[in-house]
C-alpha positions in Angstrom: -6.2 -26.1 -22.1 -7.6 -22.8 -20.8 -9.3 -24.7 -18.0 -6.1 -26.5 -17.0 -4.2 -23.1 -17.1 -7.0 -21.4 -15.1 -6.9 -24.1 -12.5 -3.2 -23.7 -12.2 -3.6 -19.9 -11.7 -6.2 -20.4 -9.0 -3.8 -22.8 -7.2 -1.0 -20.4 -7.6 -3.1 -17.6 -6.2 -4.1 -19.7 -3.2 -0.4 -20.6 -2.7 0.4 -16.8 -2.7 -2.1 -16.2 -0.1 -0.8 -18.9 2.1 2.8 -17.7 1.6 1.8 -14.1 2.5 0.4 -15.4 5.8 3.7 -17.4 6.3 5.6 -14.3 5.7 3.8 -12.5 8.5 4.2 -15.5 10.8 7.9 -15.6 10.0 8.3 -12.2 11.5 6.0 -12.6 14.4 6.1 -16.3 15.3 9.7 -16.5 16.5 9.3 -13.3 18.5 6.1 -14.7 20.1 7.7 -17.9 21.0 10.7 -16.0 22.4 8.5 -13.9 24.6 6.7 -17.0 25.8 9.8 -19.0 26.5 11.7 -16.0 28.1 8.6 -15.2 30.4 8.3 -18.9 31.4 12.0 -19.1 32.2 11.9 -16.0 34.3 8.8 -17.3 36.2 10.5 -20.7 36.9 13.7 -19.0 38.1 11.8 -16.8 40.5 9.7 -19.8 41.7 12.8 -21.8 42.2 14.4 -19.1 44.2 11.2 -18.9 46.3 11.4 -22.6 47.1 15.1 -22.4 47.8 14.7 -19.6 50.3 11.9 -21.6 52.1 14.0 -24.7 52.4 17.2 -23.0 53.5 15.3 -20.8 56.1 13.7 -24.0 57.4 17.1 -25.6 57.7 18.7 -22.7 59.5 15.8 -22.2 61.8 16.3 -25.9 63.1 19.9 -25.2 63.5 19.5 -22.0 65.5 16.7 -23.7 67.7 19.1 -26.5 68.5 21.9 -24.1 69.5 19.5 -22.1 71.7 18.3 -25.1 73.3 21.9 -26.1 74.0 22.4 -22.7 75.7 19.2 -23.3 77.8 20.6 -26.8 78.9 23.9 -25.2 79.9 22.3 -22.5 81.9 19.9 -25.1 83.6 23.1 -27.1 84.7 24.6 -24.0 86.2 21.4 -23.0 88.0 21.1 -26.6 89.4 24.8 -26.4 90.5 24.1 -23.2 92.2 21.1 -24.4 94.0 23.1 -27.3 95.5 26.0 -25.0 96.4 23.7 -22.4 98.1 25.4 -21.1 101.3 28.9 -22.2 100.2 29.4 -19.7 97.2 33.0 -19.5 96.2 34.2 -17.8 93.0 37.1 -20.1 92.2 35.2 -23.4 92.1 32.4 -21.7 90.4 34.8 -20.3 87.7 36.3 -23.8 87.2 32.7 -25.2 86.7 31.8 -22.5 84.3 35.1 -22.9 82.4 34.5 -26.7 82.1 31.0 -26.0 80.5 32.6 -23.3 78.3 35.1 -25.7 76.9 32.3 -27.9 75.7 30.6 -25.1 73.8 32.6 -23.7 70.9 30.1 -21.2 70.0 30.1 -19.0 73.1 32.6 -16.2 74.1 31.9 -16.8 77.8 29.5 -17.6 80.6 28.7 -15.0 83.2 26.8 -15.0 86.5 25.6 -11.5 87.6 24.4 -10.7 91.0 21.3 -8.8 92.1 23.4 -5.6 92.2 24.3 -5.9 88.4 27.9 -6.8 89.0 29.6 -10.1 87.7 30.0 -12.7 90.3 31.8 -15.3 88.2 33.1 -15.7 84.6 34.1 -18.8 82.7 37.2 -17.1 81.3 38.3 -14.6 83.9 39.4 -15.2 87.4 39.1 -13.2 89.5 36.3 -11.6 87.5 36.5 -7.8 87.1 33.9 -6.2 89.3 32.3 -4.6 86.2 28.8 -3.2 86.4 26.7 -4.6 83.6 23.3 -4.2 85.2 22.4 -1.4 82.7 22.2 -3.7 79.8 18.8 -4.3 78.2 19.2 -8.0 78.2 19.7 -7.9 82.0 16.9 -5.4 82.8 14.4 -7.3 80.6 14.6 -10.4 82.9 15.1 -8.6 86.3 13.1 -5.4 86.1 9.4 -5.0 86.7 7.2 -5.8 83.7 6.6 -3.2 81.1 3.0 -3.2 79.7 2.5 -2.0 76.1 -0.6 -0.4 74.7 -2.2 -3.7 74.1 -1.7 -4.7 77.9 1.1 -7.1 77.1 4.3 -7.5 78.9 6.9 -6.4 76.3 9.7 -8.2 78.1 7.8 -11.5 78.0 7.1 -11.0 74.3 10.9 -11.2 73.7 11.5 -14.3 75.8 11.9 -17.8 74.5 11.8 -21.3 76.0 12.6 -21.3 79.7 12.6 -17.5 79.7 15.8 -17.2 77.5 16.0 -13.6 76.2 18.3 -12.7 73.3 19.7 -9.2 73.3 21.1 -7.1 70.6 24.7 -7.3 69.6 27.1 -5.5 72.0 30.7 -5.1 72.7 31.6 -7.2 75.6 33.0 -5.2 78.6 35.2 -8.2 79.4 36.6 -9.4 76.1 35.9 -6.3 74.0 34.5 -8.5 71.3 31.2 -8.0 69.6 28.9 -10.8 71.1 25.3 -11.7 70.9 24.1 -12.0 74.6 21.5 -14.5 75.7 20.2 -14.0 79.3 17.9 -15.9 81.8 16.8 -15.0 85.3 18.6 -16.8 88.1 16.2 -18.0 90.8 16.9 -19.1 94.4 15.2 -22.0 96.2 12.1 -19.9 96.8 11.7 -19.0 93.2 12.7 -15.4 93.6 15.0 -13.7 91.1 18.5 -13.7 92.6 20.5 -12.5 89.6 21.1 -13.2 85.9 22.7 -15.9 83.7 24.3 -14.7 80.6 25.7 -16.6 77.6 27.9 -14.4 75.4 27.4 -16.0 72.0 30.1 -15.5 69.5 28.7 -13.5 66.5 31.4 -14.9 64.4 30.0 -18.3 64.8 26.8 -17.4 63.0 28.7 -15.4 60.4 31.0 -18.3 59.5 28.0 -20.6 59.5 26.0 -18.4 57.2 29.0 -17.8 54.9 29.2 -21.5 54.4 26.0 -21.5 52.5 28.0 -20.1 49.6 25.6 -17.2 48.7 26.4 -14.4 46.4 27.4 -10.9 47.8 24.0 -9.6 47.0 22.2 -12.3 48.8 21.3 -12.1 52.6 21.0 -14.3 55.6 19.9 -12.8 58.9 18.6 -13.6 62.4 15.8 -11.1 63.1 14.1 -10.7 66.5 10.4 -10.5 66.8 10.6 -6.7 67.3 12.2 -6.5 63.8 15.7 -6.0 65.3 18.5 -7.7 63.3 20.9 -9.7 65.5 23.1 -11.2 62.8 23.3 -10.3 59.2 25.5 -11.6 56.3 26.6 -9.5 54.5 26.8 -6.6 56.9 24.6 -3.6 56.1 26.5 -0.9 54.2 24.9 1.6 56.6 25.9 -0.1 59.8 28.0 2.1 62.1 31.0 0.9 63.9 30.5 0.1 67.6 32.0 2.4 70.2 34.1 0.6 72.7 32.8 3.0 75.4 29.2 2.4 74.5 27.1 1.2 77.4 23.7 1.2 75.8 22.0 -1.1 73.2 22.7 -0.6 69.5 19.4 0.5 67.9 21.3 1.5 64.8 22.1 -2.1 63.8 18.5 -2.8 63.1 18.1 -3.6 59.3 14.6 -2.6 59.0 14.1 0.0 61.6 12.7 2.3 59.1 10.6 -0.4 57.5 7.3 -0.3 59.4 5.9 -3.3 57.5 8.7 -5.8 58.2 7.1 -7.0 61.5 4.0 -7.9 59.7 5.9 -9.5 56.9 7.7 -11.8 59.2 4.6 -14.0 59.5 4.0 -14.2 55.7 6.7 -16.9 55.1 8.1 -15.7 51.7 8.1 -12.1 50.5 9.4 -10.2 47.6 10.5 -6.7 48.8 13.1 -3.9 48.4 15.5 -3.5 51.3 15.4 0.0 52.8 19.1 0.0 53.4 20.7 -0.9 50.1 17.6 -0.7 47.8 18.1 -4.3 46.7 15.2 -6.2 45.6 15.3 -9.7 47.2 13.0 -12.8 47.5 13.3 -13.6 51.2 12.0 -16.6 53.1 11.4 -16.1 56.9 11.0 -19.0 59.3 10.4 -18.7 63.0 12.9 -20.4 65.3 10.9 -23.0 67.3 10.5 -21.9 70.9 12.1 -18.5 70.5 10.9 -15.0 69.3 13.5 -15.1 66.5 13.2 -15.5 62.8 15.7 -16.7 60.2 15.8 -14.8 57.0 17.3 -16.1 53.7 17.0 -13.6 50.9 18.1 -14.1 47.2 18.8 -10.9 45.2 16.5 -10.8 42.2 19.3 -9.4 40.1 21.5 -12.5 41.0 18.6 -14.9 40.4 17.9 -13.4 36.9 21.5 -13.1 35.8 21.6 -16.6 34.1 18.1 -15.8 32.7 19.2 -12.6 31.1 22.2 -14.4 29.6 19.9 -17.1 28.3 17.4 -14.5 27.0 20.1 -12.8 25.0 21.1 -16.1 23.5 17.4 -16.9 22.7 17.1 -13.3 21.2 20.0 -14.0 18.8 18.6 -17.3 17.9 15.1 -15.9 17.3 16.6 -13.1 15.1 18.5 -15.6 13.1 15.5 -17.9 12.7 13.2 -14.9 11.8 15.8 -13.8 9.1 16.0 -17.3 7.7 12.3 -17.9 7.6 11.6 -14.5 6.4 14.2 -14.9 3.5 13.0 -18.4 2.6 9.3 -17.4 2.7 10.0 -14.2 0.7 12.0 -16.2 -2.0 9.1 -18.7 -2.2 6.5 -15.9 -2.5 8.5 -14.2 -5.2 8.9 -17.4 -7.1 5.2 -18.2 -6.7 4.3 -14.7 -8.0 6.7 -15.1 -10.9 5.1 -18.4 -11.6 1.5 -16.9 -11.4 2.6 -14.1 -13.8 4.1 -16.7 -16.2 0.9 -18.7 -16.0 -1.0 -15.5 -16.7 1.1 -14.8 -19.8 0.7 -18.4 -20.9 -3.0 -18.2 -20.6 -3.1 -14.9 -22.4 -1.0 -16.5 -25.1 -3.2 -19.5 -25.3 -6.3 -17.3 -25.5 -4.7 -15.2 -28.3 -3.7 -18.5 -30.1 -7.3 -19.8 -29.7 -8.6 -16.5 -31.0 -6.2 -16.5 -33.9 -7.0 -20.1 -34.9 -10.8 -19.3 -34.7 -10.2 -16.2 -36.9 -8.2 -18.3 -39.2 -10.9 -21.0 -39.5 -13.5 -18.2 -40.0 -11.4 -16.7 -42.8 -10.9 -20.1 -44.3 -14.7 -20.7 -44.1 -15.5 -17.3 -45.5 -12.9 -17.9 -48.3 -14.5 -21.2 -49.2 -17.9 -19.7 -49.1 -16.9 -16.9 -51.3 -15.4 -19.2 -53.8 -18.6 -21.4 -53.7 -20.9 -18.4 -53.8 -18.9 -16.8 -56.6 -18.9 -20.0 -58.7 -22.6 -20.5 -58.4 -23.4 -16.9 -58.9 -21.2 -16.7 -62.0 -22.8 -19.9 -63.6 -26.3 -18.7 -62.5 -25.6 -15.3 -64.2 -24.7 -17.0 -67.5 -28.0 -19.0 -67.4 -29.9 -15.8 -66.7 -28.3 -14.1 -69.6 -29.2 -16.9 -72.0 -32.8 -16.5 -70.7 -32.7 -12.8 -71.2 -31.4 -13.1 -74.7 -34.0 -15.5 -75.8 -36.7 -13.4 -74.1 -35.5 -10.5 -76.0 -35.6 -12.3 -79.4 -39.1 -13.6 -78.6 -40.2 -10.1 -77.8 -38.9 -8.8 -81.2 -40.7 -11.6 -83.0 -44.0 -10.8 -81.3 -43.6 -7.1 -81.7 -45.3 -7.1 -85.3 -48.2 -9.2 -84.3 -51.7 -8.2 -82.9 -54.4 -9.8 -80.9 -55.5 -10.5 -77.3 -53.4 -13.6 -77.0 -50.4 -11.9 -78.3 -51.0 -9.0 -75.7 -51.2 -11.7 -72.9 -48.1 -13.5 -74.1 -46.3 -10.1 -74.3 -47.1 -9.6 -70.6 -45.7 -13.0 -69.7 -42.5 -12.2 -71.6 -42.1 -8.8 -69.7 -42.7 -10.5 -66.4 -40.1 -13.2 -67.2 -37.7 -10.5 -68.2 -38.1 -8.5 -65.0 -37.5 -11.7 -63.0 -34.4 -12.6 -64.9 -33.1 -9.0 -64.3 -33.8 -9.3 -60.6 -31.8 -12.7 -60.7 -29.0 -10.8 -62.4 -29.1 -8.2 -59.6 -29.1 -11.0 -57.1 -26.0 -12.6 -58.6 -24.2 -9.3 -58.4 -25.1 -9.1 -54.6 -23.7 -12.6 -54.1 -20.6 -11.8 -56.0 -20.2 -8.7 -53.9 -20.5 -10.6 -50.7 -18.0 -13.2 -52.0 -15.5 -10.3 -53.0 -16.0 -11.4 -56.6 -17.4 -8.2 -57.6 -16.8 -4.7 -56.4 -19.8 -2.6 -55.1 -20.6 0.6 -56.8 -21.5 3.2 -54.1 -23.1 6.5 -55.0 -25.4 9.1 -53.5 -28.8 7.5 -52.4 -31.7 9.1 -51.0 -32.8 6.6 -48.4 -36.4 7.9 -48.0 -37.0 7.7 -51.8 -35.5 4.1 -51.9 -37.8 3.1 -49.1 -40.9 4.5 -50.7 -40.0 2.9 -54.0 -39.8 -0.5 -52.3 -43.0 -0.3 -50.3 -44.9 -2.7 -52.6 -42.1 -5.3 -52.7 -41.5 -5.0 -48.9 -45.3 -5.5 -48.4 -45.3 -8.7 -50.6 -42.2 -10.0 -48.7 -43.7 -9.3 -45.2 -47.1 -10.9 -46.0 -50.7 -10.1 -45.1 -50.4 -10.5 -41.4 -47.6 -7.9 -41.0 -48.4 -4.2 -41.1 -45.5 -1.9 -42.3 -45.3 1.6 -41.1 -42.8 4.3 -42.2 -41.0 7.4 -40.8 -38.9 8.7 -43.6 -38.6 12.4 -43.6 -37.8 14.0 -47.2 -35.3 16.7 -46.1 -32.6 14.3 -45.1 -29.2 14.3 -47.0 -28.2 11.5 -49.3 -25.9 8.7 -48.1 -22.9 7.1 -50.0 -23.8 3.5 -50.7 -24.6 0.9 -53.3 -28.3 1.2 -53.9 -28.7 -2.5 -54.9 -26.9 -3.5 -51.7 -29.1 -1.2 -49.7 -32.2 -2.6 -51.2 -31.1 -6.1 -50.5 -30.1 -5.3 -47.0 -33.5 -3.7 -46.2 -35.3 -6.7 -47.9 -33.4 -9.1 -45.7 -34.2 -7.2 -42.6 -38.0 -7.2 -43.4 -37.9 -10.9 -44.1 -36.2 -11.6 -40.8 -38.7 -9.5 -39.0 -41.6 -11.4 -40.7 -40.1 -14.8 -39.7 -39.9 -13.5 -36.1 -43.7 -12.7 -36.0 -45.3 -16.0 -37.3 -48.7 -14.8 -35.8 -48.3 -11.4 -37.3 -47.3 -8.0 -36.1 -45.9 -4.6 -37.0 -42.7 -3.5 -38.7 -41.5 0.1 -38.3 -39.0 1.5 -40.8 -37.4 4.8 -39.9 -34.7 7.2 -41.2 -33.1 9.7 -39.0 -29.8 11.6 -38.4 -27.4 10.1 -36.1 -27.5 12.1 -32.8 -23.9 11.4 -32.0 -22.5 12.1 -35.4 -24.1 14.4 -37.9 -22.0 12.7 -40.6 -24.2 9.6 -40.5 -27.9 8.7 -41.2 -29.6 5.7 -39.4 -31.9 3.3 -41.2 -33.7 1.4 -38.5 -36.1 -1.6 -38.9 -38.0 -2.4 -35.6 -40.4 -5.4 -35.2 -42.7 -6.7 -32.5 -41.5 -10.2 -32.7 -40.1 -12.9 -30.3 -36.7 -11.1 -29.8 -33.4 -12.7 -29.0 -31.3 -13.2 -25.9 -27.8 -12.0 -25.3 -26.2 -15.3 -26.5 -28.0 -15.2 -29.8 -27.1 -11.5 -30.3 -23.4 -12.4 -30.0 -23.7 -14.9 -32.9 -26.5 -13.5 -35.0 -24.1 -12.0 -37.7 -22.1 -15.1 -38.2 -22.4 -16.6 -41.6 -24.8 -19.7 -41.6 -26.0 -19.0 -38.1 -29.7 -19.1 -38.0 -32.5 -19.6 -35.4 -34.9 -20.7 -38.0 -36.1 -24.2 -38.8 -34.1 -26.4 -41.2 -34.8 -25.3 -44.7 -36.3 -22.0 -43.9 -33.1 -19.9 -43.6 -29.5 -19.9 -44.9 -28.0 -17.8 -42.2 -26.6 -15.2 -44.6 -29.1 -12.4 -44.2 -27.6 -10.4 -41.3 -24.1 -11.5 -42.3 -24.6 -9.7 -45.7 -26.3 -6.7 -44.0 -23.2 -6.4 -41.7 -20.8 -6.8 -44.6 -22.7 -4.1 -46.5 -22.6 -1.6 -43.7 -18.9 -2.1 -43.1 -17.9 -1.8 -46.8 -20.0 1.4 -46.9 -18.0 3.0 -44.1 -20.7 2.6 -41.5 -21.7 0.0 -38.9 -24.6 -2.4 -37.8 -26.2 -2.4 -34.3 -28.8 -4.8 -32.9 -30.9 -4.4 -29.8 -33.3 -7.2 -28.7 -34.8 -8.8 -25.7 -36.8 -12.0 -25.5 -40.6 -11.2 -26.0 -39.9 -7.5 -26.8 -38.9 -7.6 -30.4 -35.7 -6.5 -32.2 -34.4 -3.2 -33.5 -31.6 -3.3 -36.3 -29.9 -0.1 -37.2 -27.6 0.6 -40.2 -25.4 3.6 -39.8 -24.4 5.0 -43.3 -22.1 7.9 -44.0 -23.6 11.1 -45.5 -22.5 11.6 -49.3 
């Protein structure tokens, strides 16, 4: 039963360890999963935003390229018309021709032909055209003036020109319609190829703004046309720092550049997709840049990171609530299971302790029953044996009286036999008294006993019991106090110890009998018997005082010797100790109280 209970306790302890690990995992596991899922969701959203900016920028770049190609086609038609009309230039027919082309182009605010003197020669929407001077505009000077060489030896004007020399200027307020337009200009050449003026397409900025708004972006997102020199041509939404345009302004608008203070933007335009913080509104965006085919212009589509991560934050908050609830549930369930398992382990421990106590109680009960039966048996045998010895003693006493009056050598010898028989019978009577005392059938009679005198008086008997091969040595000082014990019991105990020592030395040896004071308690004397025999191991020492336990061969020992010695020491108010090791002999000590 104890093995079964012990196995259950070991299983319970193992389950407790597993539940403790689960308790830790219930706290950390959901949070780790939440962190992983949340991080993955954020990464996927940002990657998706990057892919969207790339696709949309590519689409818009194609659209803008098609629009600019359309402007080039229109200007080429006008230039061809002028070449065929050279020498017969008239404003009204030219105005009608320009107006016809203008009607087919819904994205423009007018077509203008500028002469070499910087004044308008014809306009698609005004007749007669106001003789307004516009030669000071950058988009005119860049196609008619002499080349400007930069530090790298390049023509800065050419760098801003696209297919067929089309140059896109910065947004300005038209001096004809007073509207903000995006001008595109191209040189007008005569039959000899010399520059004879400028063609201008005033592109409606509203067209691009309406087109970009149709993308249904959030207010924090951004769509823009950026020139190669980092100047912004169109931007949705408009920059919060963008100033109003002065109707009287005659120069270019450098202030409308989104990234005029961002020296790295020009380099970033070629990187495709970037994640940067705008210098104007401090908004972090993921922007995709695509170059318009054939023109020094880039399309930018930027998604605000805050807007991209808004659904992620909402989902992260929901996931956090779910993780907290899951953690609480797992922790509660695991803790209840752990508590139940601990209670079960404690219950199993109590059951095991109770089972151990029951087994010990049953063992003690069996021992008591055995000792009671032994006492009854010993008492009965000793009583009958004592009666027989009494009969022998009575008859020997009568025989001694009858022989007392007679003389002769035979009678003397017979008298010696009778005396020896009498002494043996008396010793038998003393032995029966000891058996009765062991069986609690006769009370011991303790009194003051001088142990050194008792040992000295038993030397001859002890020598006969030990045999010729065993040498007995004594250490019995005379000045020691008397002890309180039954002298007959003490003699029997000493005789039993000597006999046991002799049996442990079949080849002979030495027995040392000593008497001393107890060093730890001056109220006791110690009678020790030490032999040089075979000794005993620890397992034998735990059982050697059990009645009927013996290590001797069958028929050579009853197993009562040490049991009677321990009983005597306990009844006398002392105790018995044994010390032994295999091959190093045995030392038995009887502690007896001083009288």
